[in-house]
C-alpha positions in Angstrom: 0.0 0.0 0.0 1.2 3.5 -0.8 2.3 5.2 2.5 1.5 8.8 3.2 4.2 11.1 4.4 5.1 10.4 8.0 7.1 12.3 10.6 8.0 8.9 12.3 9.6 7.9 9.0 11.4 11.3 8.8 12.8 10.6 12.2 13.4 6.9 11.7 14.0 6.5 7.9 14.2 2.7 8.1 10.6 2.2 9.2 7.9 0.5 7.2 4.2 1.4 7.4 2.2 0.8 9.5 4.8 1.7 12.0 5.0 -0.7 15.0 6.9 0.1 18.2 7.8 -2.2 21.0 7.1 -1.0 24.5 10.0 -0.3 26.9 8.9 -2.9 29.5 11.4 -2.8 32.3 12.7 -6.4 33.1 11.2 -7.7 29.8 12.4 -5.7 26.9 16.1 -5.4 26.1 18.5 -4.3 23.4 18.3 -7.5 21.4 14.4 -7.3 21.3 14.6 -3.7 20.3 17.1 -4.4 17.6 15.1 -7.2 16.1 12.0 -4.9 16.0 14.0 -2.2 14.3 15.5 -4.7 11.8 11.9 -5.7 10.9 11.0 -2.1 10.0 9.6 -1.1 13.4 11.0 1.0 16.2 12.5 -0.9 19.1 12.4 0.8 22.5 14.9 -0.2 25.2 13.9 0.3 28.9 16.2 2.7 30.7 14.6 2.4 34.2 13.8 5.0 36.8 17.0 5.3 38.9 19.2 8.2 37.7 21.5 8.4 40.7 25.2 8.2 40.1 26.3 4.6 39.9 22.8 3.5 39.0 22.7 -0.2 38.1 19.8 0.5 35.8 21.8 3.0 33.8 24.7 0.6 33.7 22.4 -2.1 32.3 21.0 0.4 29.8 24.5 1.1 28.5 25.1 -2.6 28.0 21.8 -3.0 26.1 22.5 0.0 23.9 25.8 -1.6 23.0 24.1 -4.9 22.3 21.5 -3.2 20.0 24.3 -1.3 18.2 26.2 -4.6 17.5 23.1 -6.2 16.0 22.0 -3.2 14.0 25.6 -2.6 12.7 25.6 -6.2 11.4 22.4 -5.4 9.6 23.8 -2.2 8.1 21.4 0.0 10.1 24.0 1.6 12.4 27.7 2.3 12.7 29.7 -0.3 14.7 31.1 0.9 18.0 34.3 2.8 17.5 33.9 3.1 13.7 34.7 6.4 12.0 32.9 5.8 8.7 29.8 8.1 8.8 27.8 5.7 6.7 25.7 4.0 8.0 24.7 6.7 10.5 26.1 6.9 14.0 22.6 7.5 15.3 21.1 4.3 16.6 17.6 3.7 15.1 16.0 2.8 18.4 14.5 4.7 21.3 15.1 4.5 25.1 12.2 4.6 27.6 12.5 6.2 31.0 10.2 6.2 34.0 10.3 9.7 35.6 8.5 9.3 39.0 11.7 8.6 41.0 13.0 11.7 42.8 16.3 11.3 41.0 14.8 12.4 37.7 14.6 16.0 39.0 18.0 16.0 40.6 20.2 13.8 38.4 18.7 13.0 35.0 20.6 15.6 33.1 23.9 14.8 34.8 23.7 11.0 34.5 21.3 9.9 31.8 21.9 12.6 29.2 25.7 12.0 28.9 24.9 8.2 28.4 22.4 9.1 25.7 24.8 11.5 24.1 27.5 8.8 23.9 25.2 6.1 22.4 22.9 8.3 20.3 19.6 6.5 20.2 17.3 8.4 17.9 14.4 8.7 20.3 13.8 9.2 24.1 10.4 8.0 25.5 9.4 9.6 28.8 6.6 8.4 31.2 5.2 9.1 34.6 6.6 12.4 35.8 5.7 13.4 39.4 3.1 16.1 39.7 5.8 18.5 41.1 8.0 17.9 38.1 5.3 19.1 35.8 4.8 22.2 37.9 7.1 25.1 38.8 10.8 24.1 38.7 12.6 23.1 41.9 15.6 25.0 43.1 17.7 21.8 43.1 16.9 21.1 39.4 17.2 24.7 38.3 20.7 24.9 39.8 22.0 22.0 37.7 24.7 23.1 35.4 23.5 20.5 32.8 20.3 22.6 32.4 22.2 25.2 30.4 21.5 23.4 27.1 19.6 25.7 24.8 17.1 25.1 22.0 14.7 22.2 21.8 11.2 22.4 23.2 11.6 25.4 25.5 10.6 27.9 22.9 10.4 31.4 24.2 9.4 30.4 27.8 10.8 32.2 30.8 13.3 29.5 31.7 13.1 30.5 35.3 9.5 29.3 35.2 10.3 26.1 33.3 9.1 22.8 34.7 11.5 20.1 35.5 9.9 18.0 32.7 10.2 20.9 30.2 13.8 21.5 31.1 14.6 17.8 30.4 12.8 17.9 27.1 14.6 21.1 26.1 18.0 19.5 26.9 17.1 16.3 25.0 15.9 18.1 21.9 18.9 20.4 21.9 21.0 17.2 21.6 18.9 16.1 18.6 16.8 13.4 20.3 13.2 12.9 19.3 11.2 13.2 22.5 8.1 11.0 23.0 5.9 11.2 26.0 3.5 8.4 27.2 0.2 9.9 28.3 -3.1 8.5 29.5 -5.4 11.5 29.6 -6.1 14.6 27.5 -4.7 16.8 30.3 -1.5 14.8 30.4 -1.1 15.0 26.6 -1.6 18.8 26.9 1.1 19.0 29.6 3.5 16.9 27.5 3.0 19.0 24.4 3.4 22.2 26.4 6.7 20.8 27.7 7.9 20.3 24.2 7.3 16.6 23.4 7.3 15.9 19.7 5.2 12.8 19.9 2.7 11.5 22.4 2.1 7.8 23.0 -1.6 7.7 23.9 -2.1 4.8 26.2 -5.6 3.4 26.8 -6.6 1.6 30.0 -6.6 -1.8 28.1 -2.8 -1.6 28.3 -0.8 -4.0 30.5 1.7 -2.7 33.0 1.7 0.8 34.4 -0.6 3.5 33.2 -2.8 6.3 34.4 -5.2 5.1 37.2 -8.1 7.2 35.8 -8.2 7.0 32.0 -10.2 5.8 29.0 -9.9 3.2 26.3 -7.8 4.2 23.3 -10.9 4.2 21.0 -12.2 7.3 22.7 -9.0 8.7 24.2 -6.9 9.0 21.1 -9.3 11.0 18.9 -9.9 13.5 21.7 -6.2 13.8 22.3 -5.6 14.3 18.6 -8.3 16.9 18.3 -6.9 18.8 21.3 -3.4 18.8 19.9 -4.6 20.0 16.5 -6.5 22.8 18.1 -3.9 23.9 20.6 -0.5 22.9 19.3 -0.5 23.2 15.5 -1.2 20.8 12.7 -1.7 17.8 14.9 -3.4 14.7 13.4 -7.0 15.7 13.3 -8.6 13.6 10.5 -5.2 12.9 9.0 -5.3 16.3 7.3 -2.4 18.6 6.5 0.3 16.1 7.3 1.8 15.4 3.9 5.5 16.1 3.5 5.9 17.3 7.0 9.5 16.5 8.1 10.2 19.4 10.4 9.2 20.1 13.9 6.5 22.5 12.8 3.9 19.9 11.9 2.2 19.5 15.3 2.6 16.7 17.8 2.6 13.1 16.4 0.1 10.7 18.0 1.0 7.0 18.6 -1.6 4.5 19.9 -1.0 2.0 22.8 -3.2 -0.2 24.9 -4.7 -3.6 24.1 -3.2 -3.8 20.6 -1.7 -7.2 19.7 -2.5 -7.9 16.1 -3.2 -6.4 12.7 -6.8 -5.7 13.5 -5.8 -3.5 16.4 -3.2 -1.7 14.3 -5.7 -1.1 11.5 -8.2 0.3 14.0 -5.6 2.6 15.6 -4.7 4.0 12.3 -8.3 4.7 11.6 -8.5 6.6 14.9 -5.7 8.9 13.6 -2.6 7.3 15.0 0.7 7.5 13.0 2.1 4.5 14.7 1.2 1.7 17.2 2.9 0.4 20.3 2.6 -3.3 21.4 3.8 -4.5 24.8 2.0 -7.6 25.8 2.5 -9.2 22.4 6.3 -8.9 22.8 6.3 -10.6 26.2 5.7 -13.7 24.2 8.7 -13.2 22.0 11.9 -15.3 21.9 14.0 -12.2 22.7 12.1 -11.0 25.8 13.6 -11.6 29.2 10.3 -12.9 30.6 10.8 -16.3 32.1 9.0 -19.3 30.7 6.4 -19.4 33.4 5.3 -15.9 32.5 5.2 -16.6 28.8 3.0 -19.7 29.6 0.6 -17.6 31.6 0.4 -15.1 28.7 -0.3 -17.9 26.2 -2.8 -19.7 28.5 -4.8 -16.5 29.3 -8.2 -15.9 27.7 -10.9 -13.3 28.0 -8.5 -10.5 28.8 -10.9 -8.2 30.7 -11.9 -10.6 33.5 -8.5 -12.4 33.5 -6.6 -9.2 34.3 -7.0 -6.5 37.0 -6.0 -2.8 37.1 -5.0 -1.8 40.5 -2.1 -0.1 42.5 -2.2 -3.0 45.1 0.1 -5.3 43.2 2.9 -2.8 43.4 2.4 -2.7 47.2 2.6 -6.5 47.3 5.7 -6.9 45.2 7.4 -3.9 46.8 7.7 -1.3 44.0 6.6 1.8 45.9 7.8 4.4 43.3 4.5 5.1 41.7 2.5 8.2 42.6 -1.3 7.9 43.2 -2.0 9.0 39.6 -0.8 5.6 38.3 -1.6 2.0 38.7 -1.0 -1.2 36.7 -2.8 -4.0 34.9 -1.7 -7.6 35.4 -3.0 -11.1 35.1 -5.1 -12.2 38.1 -3.1 -14.6 40.3 -2.9 -15.7 43.9 -1.7 -12.4 45.3 -4.7 -10.5 43.9 -7.2 -13.3 44.8 -6.0 -13.2 48.4 -6.3 -9.4 48.5 -9.8 -9.6 47.0 -10.7 -12.1 49.7 -9.7 -9.7 52.4 -6.2 -10.8 53.3 -4.3 -8.0 55.0 -1.6 -6.4 53.0 1.2 -7.2 55.5 0.3 -10.9 55.3 0.1 -10.8 51.5 3.5 -9.3 51.3 4.9 -12.0 53.7 3.4 -14.8 51.6 4.8 -13.1 48.4 8.3 -13.0 49.9 8.2 -16.5 51.3 7.0 -17.9 47.9 9.8 -16.0 46.1 12.4 -17.3 48.5 11.2 -20.8 48.0 11.3 -20.5 44.2 7.5 -20.6 44.0 6.4 -18.3 41.1 2.7 -18.6 41.7 2.4 -15.3 43.6 4.5 -13.2 41.2 3.0 -10.4 39.2 2.7 -10.8 35.4 1.8 -7.5 33.8 -0.4 -7.9 30.8 -3.1 -6.0 28.9 -6.6 -7.1 27.9 -5.4 -8.2 24.5 -3.6 -11.1 26.2 -6.3 -13.6 25.0 -5.2 -12.9 21.4 -1.6 -14.0 22.1 -1.2 -17.6 21.3 2.3 -18.3 20.3 5.9 -17.4 21.2 7.7 -16.1 18.1 10.8 -14.0 17.2 10.2 -10.3 17.7 11.0 -9.5 14.1 8.5 -12.1 12.8 5.8 -10.6 15.1 6.4 -7.1 13.6 6.2 -8.4 10.0 3.2 -10.6 10.5 1.2 -7.9 12.4 2.1 -5.3 9.8 1.1 -7.5 6.9 -2.1 -8.4 8.6 -2.9 -4.8 9.2 -2.3 -4.0 5.5 -4.6 -6.9 4.4 -7.4 -5.6 6.7 -7.1 -2.0 5.5 -7.2 -3.2 1.9 -10.2 -5.3 2.8 -12.0 -2.3 4.2 -11.1 -0.2 1.1 -12.6 -3.0 -1.1 -15.7 -3.2 1.1 -16.5 0.5 0.6 -15.5 0.5 -3.0 -12.4 2.7 -2.5 
């Protein structure tokens, strides 16, 4: 099918339409998975974690995964090998890195620790999610005093930099370095804040998504069009009705919209494009890939699950049970229903649930562990290579779009 002009393709020239991105699932996605998605014509996203303190093991792990991705992509002719001086293929790595921002170290250390690492490895995109409310408000003294904040340009525009939010300052610094900044959002208000901070793309995540998301949100079918309309009205060209987007390769074409949440096959991709998305993110589908770090018991749970609505639960309690207390009240997560949730629903006190979780973990019993998954889980039926998943989903989406065109005589 003839592809219309796409800013995602301008940023990532290797992509094929429809554009499929892999979600930066911490503990599941990695540099190899991201590279295979990119090699198949998608955009692989490597998780960078949430700890930006000096000596962070998460940043050390990110550096190793970026190196692994570069080696695979260099072998495929999509990136320059480490240490190479030949400018062709490009030094920029055609992947993105995803960061979780709700740890206090985002405000105090991101520009001093994460930005130099990104500058060294040159991923094309940076995906930001879950800023603390205070980091989307007036800037803190500790962040504004950072010498790394002196970078100019980017998304700051003509703002009074003394009133810049912590998030906007980070976006401005990233864009000044040439990174494409994507922000994951789950409400119209969050999309507005992300665009105001200078994000060039928003990943609009509906509540069907697996893993962490906005606690109060909507399904992508209603959320994405409302976000797109708001962006078109308030931030330039946007994506309303797919109008006025042809040939736009600069940063004056509005904010790009990408869909996420409950999408696992070509039907979901085709539907998301119909809603106005320029690309589509899949997470749960890539848990069941050969390259994912998910252990076999989790992959089996994904394959065995059916009826994704009642077989999953969206709640903040699971983070309390497994001991990941970084998330502000605005966020929760969707996971497969298991023993930990069933005991909570039956009235088991949190302290006892945590004790049972820890005892089971120490004994090698996986039955109480949390498996994050979206409502599309019932459509995941086979573990496959990540690149094959991208190609099959893309081809299925094209077939379905052509079928719709034929059905209406287009």
